[in-house]
N, CA, C and O atoms as a MOPAC input file, in Angstrom:
PM7 MOZYME 1SCF
protein

 N    250.99200 1   165.54700 1    84.98100 1
 C    249.95700 1   166.44700 1    84.71800 1
 C    249.01400 1   166.00000 1    83.84400 1
 O    247.85300 1   166.15700 1    84.22400 1
 N    249.20100 1   165.41200 1    82.62400 1
 C    248.26600 1   164.69700 1    82.09300 1
 C    247.69500 1   163.70900 1    82.71900 1
 O    246.46700 1   163.63500 1    82.66900 1
 N    248.33500 1   162.87800 1    83.33800 1
 C    247.56800 1   161.86100 1    84.13100 1
 C    246.50500 1   162.28900 1    85.04600 1
 O    245.43900 1   161.68400 1    85.16500 1
 N    246.83500 1   163.38200 1    85.70700 1
 C    245.82000 1   163.98700 1    86.54500 1
 C    244.58500 1   164.41500 1    85.90800 1
 O    243.51400 1   164.17000 1    86.46400 1
 N    244.63100 1   165.05900 1    84.74200 1
 C    243.66200 1   165.20400 1    83.80400 1
 C    242.77900 1   164.02500 1    83.32800 1
 O    241.55200 1   164.06700 1    83.24500 1
 N    243.50200 1   163.05600 1    83.05300 1
 C    242.95000 1   161.75600 1    82.82400 1
 C    242.03300 1   161.13000 1    83.77500 1
 O    240.98400 1   160.59100 1    83.42300 1
 N    242.46900 1   161.21200 1    85.07400 1
 C    241.89400 1   160.60400 1    86.26700 1
 C    240.63900 1   161.51400 1    86.29100 1
 O    239.54800 1   160.97400 1    86.10800 1
 N    240.71300 1   162.99800 1    86.52600 1
 C    239.68600 1   163.71600 1    86.60000 1
 C    238.54600 1   163.46400 1    85.82400 1
 O    237.41500 1   163.30100 1    86.28200 1
 N    238.97900 1   163.42300 1    84.20800 1
 C    237.98900 1   163.22400 1    83.22700 1
 C    237.26200 1   161.67000 1    83.51300 1
 O    236.03600 1   161.58800 1    83.45300 1
 N    237.93800 1   160.68200 1    83.76600 1
 C    237.47100 1   159.54400 1    84.16900 1
 C    236.48400 1   159.52500 1    85.35600 1
 O    235.45300 1   158.85300 1    85.35700 1
 N    236.87100 1   160.28300 1    86.32000 1
 C    235.82900 1   160.43300 1    87.58600 1
 C    234.47400 1   161.09700 1    87.12200 1
 O    233.35000 1   160.61600 1    87.26800 1
 N    234.82200 1   162.35300 1    86.50500 1
 C    233.66600 1   163.04900 1    85.89500 1
 C    232.73700 1   162.08900 1    85.16000 1
 O    231.53700 1   162.01600 1    85.42600 1
 N    233.35000 1   161.34200 1    84.20700 1
 C    232.34200 1   160.41200 1    83.33100 1
 C    231.86300 1   159.52900 1    84.26200 1
 O    230.65700 1   159.32600 1    84.12600 1
 N    232.36300 1   158.95600 1    85.12400 1
 C    231.81400 1   157.86600 1    86.28900 1
 C    230.83100 1   158.73200 1    86.80700 1
 O    229.70600 1   158.29200 1    86.57300 1
 N    230.83300 1   159.77700 1    87.41200 1
 C    229.75500 1   160.45000 1    88.25000 1
 C    228.54400 1   160.94600 1    87.17500 1
 O    227.37400 1   161.09700 1    87.52600 1
 N    228.93700 1   161.12400 1    86.09100 1
 C    227.93300 1   161.41900 1    84.96600 1
 C    227.11400 1   160.22900 1    84.71500 1
 O    225.89500 1   160.36000 1    84.82100 1
 N    227.58600 1   159.13000 1    84.41000 1
 C    227.03100 1   157.77600 1    84.18700 1
 C    226.00500 1   157.42100 1    85.52900 1
 O    224.81200 1   157.12400 1    85.46600 1
 N    226.73300 1   157.52900 1    86.57900 1
 C    225.90000 1   157.03800 1    87.88300 1
 C    224.75200 1   158.20800 1    88.19500 1
 O    223.64000 1   157.88400 1    88.61100 1
 N    225.12100 1   159.58500 1    87.95900 1
 C    224.07200 1   160.46200 1    88.10600 1
 C    222.77900 1   160.13900 1    87.21300 1
 O    221.63400 1   160.05000 1    87.65600 1
 N    223.15600 1   159.98600 1    85.92000 1
 C    222.10900 1   159.67000 1    84.94700 1
 C    221.26700 1   158.43800 1    85.27400 1
 O    220.05000 1   158.47200 1    85.09600 1
 N    221.83000 1   157.44300 1    85.70800 1
 C    221.39900 1   156.10300 1    86.17000 1
 C    220.25600 1   156.44200 1    87.36500 1
 O    219.12800 1   155.94700 1    87.37700 1
 N    220.62800 1   157.11300 1    88.07500 1
 C    219.90200 1   157.46000 1    89.29600 1
 C    218.69100 1   158.19100 1    88.95100 1
 O    217.55200 1   157.90400 1    89.31900 1
 N    219.05100 1   159.18100 1    88.19700 1
 C    217.74800 1   159.98800 1    87.67500 1
 C    216.71200 1   159.03100 1    86.88300 1
 O    215.50600 1   158.97200 1    87.12100 1
 N    217.34900 1   158.35300 1    85.97700 1
 C    216.54000 1   157.44300 1    85.20900 1
 C    215.59900 1   156.41800 1    86.21500 1
 O    214.40500 1   156.16700 1    86.04800 1
 N    216.47100 1   155.91000 1    87.28900 1
 C    215.66800 1   155.12400 1    88.30900 1
 C    214.59800 1   155.80700 1    88.94300 1
 O    213.50300 1   155.24500 1    88.98500 1
 N    214.76400 1   157.08600 1    89.51200 1
 C    213.75200 1   157.85700 1    90.20000 1
 C    212.51400 1   157.94900 1    89.36900 1
 O    211.36800 1   157.79600 1    89.79300 1
 N    212.87700 1   158.22400 1    88.09800 1
 C    211.64300 1   158.58700 1    87.04500 1
 C    210.78100 1   157.16900 1    86.93500 1
 O    209.56100 1   157.08600 1    87.07600 1
 N    211.44200 1   156.37500 1    86.72800 1
 C    210.89000 1   155.15300 1    86.35700 1
 C    210.26300 1   154.63300 1    87.54800 1
 O    209.15500 1   154.12800 1    87.37400 1
 N    210.81300 1   154.64900 1    88.92600 1
 C    210.26500 1   154.15600 1    90.01700 1
 C    208.92000 1   155.10300 1    90.31500 1
 O    207.80900 1   154.62900 1    90.55400 1
 N    209.18300 1   156.32100 1    90.26400 1
 C    207.83700 1   157.16000 1    90.28800 1
 C    206.88500 1   157.06200 1    89.39100 1
 O    205.78900 1   157.45300 1    89.79300 1
 N    206.93300 1   156.63900 1    88.21400 1
 C    206.01600 1   156.26400 1    87.14200 1
 C    205.37300 1   154.91200 1    87.28700 1
 O    204.25300 1   154.71300 1    86.81800 1
 N    206.14600 1   153.83500 1    88.01600 1
 C    205.68400 1   152.59800 1    88.04900 1
 C    204.74300 1   152.52900 1    89.19900 1
 O    203.65900 1   151.94600 1    89.17200 1
 N    205.30800 1   153.25200 1    90.33600 1
 C    204.71800 1   152.88700 1    91.67800 1
 C    203.16200 1   153.83200 1    91.57200 1
 O    203.13000 1   155.06200 1    91.59800 1
 N    202.19600 1   153.12400 1    91.47700 1
 C    200.87800 1   153.75200 1    91.22400 1
 C    200.02500 1   153.01500 1    92.49300 1
 O    200.21700 1   151.82300 1    92.73400 1
 N    199.25900 1   153.66100 1    93.12400 1
 C    198.18100 1   153.33000 1    94.05800 1
 C    198.62400 1   152.07600 1    95.02100 1
 O    197.93100 1   151.09200 1    95.28100 1
 N    199.97700 1   152.36200 1    95.49300 1
 C    200.52000 1   151.49500 1    96.54000 1
 C    200.80800 1   150.05500 1    95.99100 1
 O    201.10200 1   149.16200 1    96.78600 1
 N    200.73000 1   149.82500 1    94.70300 1
 C    201.30900 1   148.47600 1    94.11100 1
 C    202.93300 1   148.49900 1    94.03000 1
 O    203.64500 1   149.46700 1    93.76200 1
 N    203.22700 1   147.49200 1    94.26100 1
 C    204.99600 1   147.18300 1    94.03900 1
 C    205.17800 1   147.33000 1    92.84400 1
 O    204.30100 1   147.31900 1    91.98000 1
 N    206.57000 1   147.51300 1    92.65700 1
 C    207.09300 1   147.57200 1    91.39500 1
 C    207.00100 1   146.44900 1    90.51300 1
 O    206.51800 1   146.55000 1    89.38500 1
 N    207.52900 1   145.19000 1    91.07400 1
 C    207.22200 1   143.99600 1    90.20300 1
 C    205.77100 1   143.63200 1    89.83900 1
 O    205.45500 1   143.10300 1    88.77300 1
 N    204.84300 1   143.99300 1    90.91000 1
 C    203.56700 1   143.49200 1    90.46300 1
 C    203.12900 1   144.49000 1    89.27600 1
 O    202.55600 1   144.02600 1    88.29100 1
 N    203.35400 1   145.61000 1    89.36300 1
 C    203.05100 1   146.52600 1    88.16900 1
 C    203.66800 1   145.97100 1    87.06500 1
 O    202.92300 1   145.72500 1    86.11600 1
 N    204.87100 1   145.70500 1    86.94600 1
 C    205.69500 1   145.14900 1    85.81700 1
 C    205.08200 1   143.89200 1    85.25700 1
 O    204.89500 1   143.79400 1    84.04400 1
 N    204.76200 1   142.92800 1    86.09500 1
 C    204.32600 1   141.83200 1    85.82700 1
 C    202.99000 1   141.92200 1    84.97900 1
 O    202.79800 1   141.37300 1    83.89400 1
 N    201.99600 1   142.81800 1    85.76700 1
 C    200.88900 1   143.18500 1    85.01600 1
 C    200.89500 1   143.64900 1    83.62800 1
 O    200.18700 1   143.16000 1    82.74700 1
 N    201.71300 1   144.60200 1    83.47100 1
 C    201.88700 1   145.36400 1    82.15400 1
 C    202.37900 1   144.38300 1    81.13000 1
 O    202.07200 1   144.52400 1    79.94700 1
 N    203.24900 1   143.24000 1    81.61100 1
 C    203.79500 1   142.34000 1    80.55100 1
 C    202.79600 1   141.25700 1    80.18200 1
 O    203.05700 1   140.63000 1    79.15500 1
 N    201.75600 1   140.95200 1    80.81200 1
 C    200.84900 1   139.88600 1    80.62900 1
 C    199.51100 1   140.48000 1    80.30100 1
 O    198.61900 1   139.63200 1    80.29000 1
 N    199.09700 1   141.79600 1    80.01200 1
 C    197.84900 1   142.31900 1    79.55300 1
 C    197.66200 1   141.58600 1    78.16400 1
 O    198.64300 1   141.38900 1    77.44700 1
 N    196.40700 1   141.18800 1    77.79400 1
 C    196.08900 1   140.87200 1    76.48100 1
 C    196.24100 1   141.89300 1    75.61400 1
 O    195.91900 1   143.04800 1    75.89000 1
 N    196.80300 1   141.48600 1    74.37700 1
 C    196.72500 1   142.67700 1    73.41200 1
 C    195.47600 1   142.64700 1    72.64400 1
 O    194.62600 1   141.78400 1    72.86400 1
 N    195.30900 1   143.69300 1    71.61600 1
 C    194.11500 1   143.64200 1    70.77500 1
 C    194.03100 1   142.43100 1    69.83000 1
 O    192.95900 1   142.00300 1    69.40200 1
 N    195.13800 1   141.95100 1    69.55700 1
 C    195.11000 1   140.77800 1    68.57800 1
 C    194.56600 1   139.39900 1    69.39900 1
 O    193.84700 1   138.54700 1    68.87800 1
 N    194.97600 1   139.36800 1    70.55700 1
 C    194.55100 1   138.19900 1    71.49200 1
 C    193.25000 1   138.55300 1    71.62600 1
 O    192.57400 1   137.52500 1    71.58700 1
 N    192.55500 1   139.55000 1    71.76900 1
 C    191.05200 1   139.69600 1    72.00800 1
 C    190.45100 1   139.36800 1    70.61100 1
 O    189.45000 1   138.65500 1    70.54400 1
 N    191.03900 1   139.87300 1    69.49400 1
 C    190.23300 1   139.62500 1    68.24400 1
 C    190.36000 1   138.04500 1    67.94000 1
 O    189.45500 1   137.47200 1    67.33300 1
 N    191.57800 1   137.31900 1    68.40700 1
 C    191.47100 1   135.88300 1    68.27100 1
 C    190.51100 1   135.21600 1    69.18100 1
 O    190.07400 1   134.11800 1    68.83400 1
 N    190.16600 1   135.68500 1    70.18600 1
 C    189.11300 1   135.20900 1    71.25700 1
 C    187.95500 1   135.19100 1    70.58400 1
 O    187.31000 1   134.14500 1    70.50200 1
 N    187.53700 1   136.33800 1    70.01400 1
 C    186.20400 1   136.57700 1    69.52900 1
 C    186.13600 1   135.80500 1    68.10900 1
 O    184.99900 1   135.50500 1    67.74500 1
 N    187.09700 1   135.48400 1    67.34900 1
 C    187.03700 1   134.43500 1    66.30400 1
 C    186.80400 1   133.36100 1    66.68600 1
 O    185.92000 1   132.70600 1    66.13300 1
 N    187.54500 1   132.84000 1    67.77600 1
 C    187.24300 1   131.53400 1    68.16400 1
 C    185.84600 1   131.30200 1    68.84200 1
 O    185.30500 1   130.20100 1    68.74500 1
 N    185.34100 1   132.19900 1    69.43600 1
 C    184.04300 1   131.98700 1    70.06300 1
 C    183.10600 1   131.90700 1    68.81000 1
 O    182.17700 1   131.10000 1    68.84200 1
 N    183.30100 1   132.71700 1    67.68000 1
 C    182.30100 1   132.72600 1    66.64000 1
 C    182.32400 1   131.41300 1    65.83000 1
 O    181.31200 1   130.93100 1    65.32200 1
 N    183.58600 1   130.85600 1    65.74700 1
 C    183.79000 1   129.48600 1    65.26900 1
 C    183.24600 1   128.48700 1    65.95300 1
 O    182.93700 1   127.48300 1    65.31000 1
 N    183.01100 1   128.51700 1    67.34000 1
 C    182.36400 1   127.55100 1    68.16600 1
 C    180.95300 1   127.78500 1    68.04500 1
 O    180.17800 1   126.83000 1    68.09200 1
 N    180.53600 1   128.97600 1    67.89000 1
 C    179.04900 1   129.05100 1    67.63300 1
 C    178.62600 1   128.33200 1    66.48100 1
 O    177.77100 1   127.44800 1    66.53200 1
 N    179.25300 1   128.72300 1    65.35900 1
 C    178.94500 1   128.03100 1    64.05800 1
 C    178.98700 1   126.71100 1    64.10900 1
 O    178.09000 1   125.99900 1    63.65700 1
 N    180.15000 1   126.23700 1    64.72600 1
 C    180.01400 1   124.69700 1    64.69500 1
 C    178.95800 1   123.96900 1    65.73100 1
 O    178.64400 1   122.78000 1    65.69100 1
 N    178.57000 1   124.77000 1    66.49100 1
 C    177.55400 1   124.37900 1    67.53800 1
 C    176.33200 1   124.47200 1    66.67300 1
 O    175.65800 1   123.45200 1    66.53400 1
 N    175.98100 1   125.55100 1    66.09200 1
 C    174.95500 1   125.57000 1    65.37000 1
 C    174.78600 1   124.39200 1    64.21300 1
 O    173.76900 1   123.71300 1    64.06700 1
 N    175.78100 1   124.31100 1    63.56400 1
 C    175.96500 1   123.21900 1    62.35100 1
 C    175.70600 1   121.89500 1    63.22900 1
 O    174.83700 1   121.18700 1    62.72000 1
 N    176.14600 1   121.48400 1    64.19600 1
 C    175.75500 1   120.34900 1    64.84600 1
 C    174.27500 1   120.03600 1    65.14400 1
 O    173.61100 1   119.01800 1    64.94300 1
 N    173.96400 1   121.24800 1    65.69300 1
 C    172.36500 1   121.16500 1    65.90700 1
 C    171.34900 1   120.87200 1    64.70800 1
 O    170.31900 1   120.19900 1    64.73400 1
 N    172.06300 1   121.72200 1    63.42200 1
 C    171.28700 1   121.49700 1    62.23400 1
 C    171.16100 1   120.06800 1    61.76600 1
 O    170.15300 1   119.60000 1    61.23600 1
 N    172.35000 1   119.38500 1    62.02800 1
 C    172.59100 1   117.95100 1    61.48400 1
 C    171.73700 1   116.90600 1    62.40800 1
 O    171.34200 1   115.83900 1    61.93700 1
 N    171.51000 1   117.25300 1    63.61400 1
 C    170.71900 1   116.32700 1    64.66000 1
 C    169.30600 1   116.67600 1    64.48200 1
 O    168.52100 1   115.86700 1    64.97800 1
 N    168.79100 1   117.70900 1    63.87900 1
 C    167.32900 1   117.74200 1    63.76200 1
 C    166.90200 1   116.99700 1    62.74700 1
 O    167.56700 1   116.83200 1    61.72500 1
 N    165.37700 1   116.31800 1    63.01700 1
 C    165.16000 1   115.45600 1    61.87400 1
 C    164.62400 1   116.39600 1    60.80800 1
 O    164.14000 1   117.51200 1    60.99600 1
 N    164.82200 1   115.64200 1    59.45300 1
 C    164.22800 1   116.52200 1    58.49700 1
 C    163.04700 1   115.92000 1    57.77400 1
 O    162.77100 1   114.72100 1    57.73200 1
 N    162.39200 1   116.91200 1    57.21300 1
 C    161.01600 1   116.37100 1    56.70000 1
 C    161.31700 1   115.76400 1    55.37600 1
 O    162.43700 1   115.95000 1    54.90100 1
 N    160.19000 1   114.85900 1    54.54900 1
 C    160.62400 1   114.30000 1    53.51900 1
 C    160.94500 1   115.14600 1    52.36600 1
 O    161.67700 1   114.78800 1    51.44300 1
 N    160.34200 1   116.33200 1    52.46300 1
 C    160.71800 1   117.38400 1    51.30700 1
 C    162.26000 1   117.64900 1    51.31000 1
 O    162.91500 1   117.68500 1    50.26800 1
 N    162.74900 1   117.81800 1    52.45000 1
 C    164.08400 1   118.20900 1    52.53700 1
 C    165.03500 1   117.06000 1    52.04700 1
 O    166.06200 1   117.35900 1    51.43700 1
 N    164.70700 1   115.72900 1    52.30800 1
 C    165.38300 1   114.83500 1    52.02200 1
 C    165.36500 1   114.20400 1    50.50200 1
 O    166.09600 1   113.30600 1    50.08400 1
 N    164.22500 1   114.99000 1    49.70500 1
 C    164.17400 1   114.91400 1    48.43500 1
 C    163.36200 1   113.75500 1    47.98200 1
 O    163.27200 1   113.45500 1    46.79100 1
 N    162.72400 1   113.05400 1    49.01600 1
 C    161.71100 1   112.09700 1    48.84100 1
 C    160.40500 1   112.47800 1    49.01100 1
 O    160.26400 1   113.34400 1    49.87500 1
 N    159.38000 1   112.10000 1    48.45200 1
 C    158.09200 1   112.03500 1    48.64500 1
 C    157.16500 1   111.01200 1    49.12100 1
 O    155.96100 1   111.25700 1    49.19500 1

């Protein structure tokens, strides 16, 4: 009698876990499947989108390049005698 209750309990537990997994799969599949795109394509795209930090680092990198470029242009222009300190 006790072994029957244990088997029934185990079967109910297994069904509960399988049912919960099926429901979660259906929810995730419905949420991800947008505009006819495939599951893996959407997951791949979401993993590799640039974050806000990467965007700010790109802006900083561009600003540094502009400053270095401006600094090089300033050093390449000929200076007048007053700028050199000679008259």
